[in-house]
N, C-alpha and C positions, 0 to 999 in steps of 0.2 A: 115784424117778427116779434113775438113776445116770449120772454125767457121766464120759465117757472121760477117762482119765488124761492122755492126749497133749493134749487140749483144755485141761485145768487147766494143764498145763506151759507151753503157748503163751500162754494168757492171763495167767498169773502173770509170765512173762518180759516181755511187752509192758507190764504195768502197772509193773513195776520199772524198766524202761529209761526209760519216760515220766517216772516219778517222779524219776529222777536227773538229768533234763535240767532246767535252770532257764532262765527267759526270759532273753534277751540284755539286758544293761544297758549303757548308754553311760557308759563310765567317766569320760570327759572331763566330762560333765554330772553324774555322780552323785558324784564326788569332788572335794574341794578340799584342796589342800595349804595348811596354815596354820602360823603361827609358825615360818616357815622361817628359820634361822639357821645360820651356820658360820664356818669359819676353819681355822687349822692347829693341831692338837692336839700339845701336848708329849709326845712318845712316849719321853723319857728319853734315856739313853745306851745306844747299841747298838754293840758293837764298838769302844768308846772314842770314839764320835763322837756328837754331839748329833743327835737326830733329830726331825723334825716330820712329822706326816701330815694330809692333808685330812680334815676332818670336817664332817657337816651333822647337824642336828636339825630335825625338823618334826613336826607332827601331821596326821592326815587327818580331815577333817570329811566326813560322809555327807550328802548333799543329796537323799536318796531315802528312801522308807519300805521299799523292796525290800531283801530280804536280800542281802547281798554275801558271804556265806559259801560258798564259800572265796574269799578274796581274797589273792593272792600278790603280792610286790614284788620287783623287781629294781633295784638301784641301781648304776649304771654311772658309774664315775670315769674321766674322759678328760683326758689332758694336752693343752693347747693349744701351738701353735707358739710359740717364744720370741719376746718382743717385738722388733719390727724384722725378723723373719725372713719372707721372702715364701714363701708356700706355692705350689708349682708348680701350674699348671691340672691338674685331674683328680686331685690328691693330696688325701687327707683333711686337714681342718684340724685334726682331733683325732685323738689316738693312744690306743687303748685301754690302760688302766693297771690298773684293778681293778674287781671286780664282787662285790656282796653280794646275797644272795638270802634272802627271808623267806617260808617256806612258806604260813603263815596269819597274817593280822593280825587281831588282836582289837580290837573296838569296845567302849567303855563308853558305851552310848546310841549318839549319833551321832557320837562323837569318840574317836580313839585316845589313848592316853598318848603322851608324846613318844618319837618313834623316833630314835635316834641311830645314825649309820653312820660308821665310819672306814676309810679305806683302810690296807691293810697296807703297800704301798710308800709312800715318803715321800722327804724329803730329809734328808741327812746333811751335817755339816760338823765339821771338827776344831775343838776348842777353841783358841784363846779366841773364835772366832766364835759369837756369841750366836744364838739362835732368831730374834730380831728382825733381826739382820744377814742371816740366811739368806733371809728373804722380800724383802729389798732387793738381793740379789745379782743382777748383770746376766744370769746363766745361769738364774736361777729361771724355771720355766715354770708358768703359770696353770693351774688345773684347774676343769673343768666337769663338773657332775654331772647326769645324766639319770635321771628317776625313772619307772619303767615300772610299770604295775599290771596284773594279769590276774585275771579273775573266772571261776571254773569252767573250762570248756574253751575259753573265748574266746581271742582272740589278745592278744598284749602290746600295750598302748597307752601311749604316753608321756603322762604326766599333768603333768610339770613339769621345768623345766630350771633349774639354778642354778650360777652362777659363784662359786666359792669365793673369799671376800674375803682379800686379803693381810693377815690380822691373826692374832696368836697368841691362842688362846683361854684364858681364865683357867681354872685348875684346879679 
């Protein structure tokens, strides 16, 4: 019995496209952000000025036996309005500052290795102002980080928000 080539091509195509789709996963339930810590990293001297940048480190724990490959992350750094500044109605309380993207997150069992993200933009000050002085400056603006995850072809889902503490991280 001979099967027509057109039938084989259609059947193969349907099988491949069905195999490429994975069942939807609720990432808010399937993932847990653990060991979350952060502060401001000493980025050294840039252009003759001391520089600090917001940084955070965390791990992801998988709360499901489902495969989460591929899992992508988007880390969005946002500046908050300066302390004491009123945000006009209808205006955003956060300003986009920097974003980091990870195409594929690897798990070792149900946990990732520590993941560290540092913003490229930061704060600078002329010496003799120290890095500790910088975070006490009245013009200093706090930073909030939003962590988004995406599995396969799903939509981005916010899985955590973190306000970066005003502390200088140890080297």
